[in-house]
PLY file of the C-alpha trace (Angstrom):
ply
format ascii 1.0
element vertex 75
property float x
property float y
property float z
element edge 74
property int vertex1
property int vertex2
end_header
0.00 -0.07 0.22
1.69 3.41 -1.01
1.91 6.23 1.51
0.60 9.38 0.64
3.23 12.22 1.74
2.54 15.93 0.73
5.24 17.47 -1.50
6.91 19.30 -0.51
7.22 17.64 2.79
9.73 19.17 5.31
10.26 17.74 8.71
12.32 18.92 11.95
15.49 17.69 10.43
14.97 19.13 7.00
15.18 15.47 5.44
11.98 15.83 3.57
10.37 12.63 4.70
7.93 12.16 7.72
9.25 10.67 10.89
6.10 8.80 11.53
3.93 6.72 9.10
0.75 5.18 9.37
1.11 1.97 7.45
3.92 0.04 6.82
6.47 1.37 4.08
7.87 -1.30 1.66
11.08 -0.08 -0.24
13.37 -2.02 -2.48
17.28 -1.45 -1.66
19.11 -2.43 -5.06
22.32 -3.82 -4.42
25.87 -2.46 -6.27
29.13 -3.97 -6.63
32.28 -1.81 -6.13
34.64 -2.66 -8.86
37.41 -0.47 -8.22
37.73 2.46 -5.65
40.89 4.93 -5.44
41.67 7.47 -2.76
42.78 10.48 -4.82
43.02 12.92 -2.03
41.53 14.66 1.05
39.09 17.61 1.15
39.38 20.61 3.38
36.95 19.09 5.77
39.19 15.85 6.33
36.73 13.70 3.90
38.63 11.59 1.15
38.19 12.25 -2.39
37.19 8.85 -3.89
37.10 7.73 -7.61
34.94 4.40 -7.83
33.78 2.52 -10.48
30.04 0.96 -9.37
27.77 -1.62 -11.43
24.42 -2.69 -10.29
23.49 -6.19 -9.79
20.07 -8.12 -9.75
20.11 -8.41 -6.27
18.12 -6.49 -3.62
16.54 -6.17 -0.18
13.11 -5.45 0.27
12.62 -3.19 3.51
9.32 -2.97 5.36
9.33 0.14 7.59
6.40 0.36 10.40
5.75 2.42 13.60
6.34 -0.08 16.72
7.34 -0.11 20.36
10.77 -1.40 19.79
13.57 -1.11 17.08
13.69 -4.53 15.58
15.41 -5.87 12.54
13.36 -9.16 11.37
14.82 -11.28 8.77
0 1
1 2
2 3
3 4
4 5
5 6
6 7
7 8
8 9
9 10
10 11
11 12
12 13
13 14
14 15
15 16
16 17
17 18
18 19
19 20
20 21
21 22
22 23
23 24
24 25
25 26
26 27
27 28
28 29
29 30
30 31
31 32
32 33
33 34
34 35
35 36
36 37
37 38
38 39
39 40
40 41
41 42
42 43
43 44
44 45
45 46
46 47
47 48
48 49
49 50
50 51
51 52
52 53
53 54
54 55
55 56
56 57
57 58
58 59
59 60
60 61
61 62
62 63
63 64
64 65
65 66
66 67
67 68
68 69
69 70
70 71
71 72
72 73
73 74
């Protein structure tokens, strides 16, 4: 069942996504494979500059997100 989110949606963190949902949200998380990765430098903020070659593969996880009493990961 799709979730209706008004656009543009602005939450307190500026993420543009609701912090609570009334129905379970199911999303597909496609996999990717890093074929090559090089560190090419360091930015002024300390993060590394990267040169990466990524390819998608025909694997994905299906994530179901729902409100609950606890934080739980269920296989």
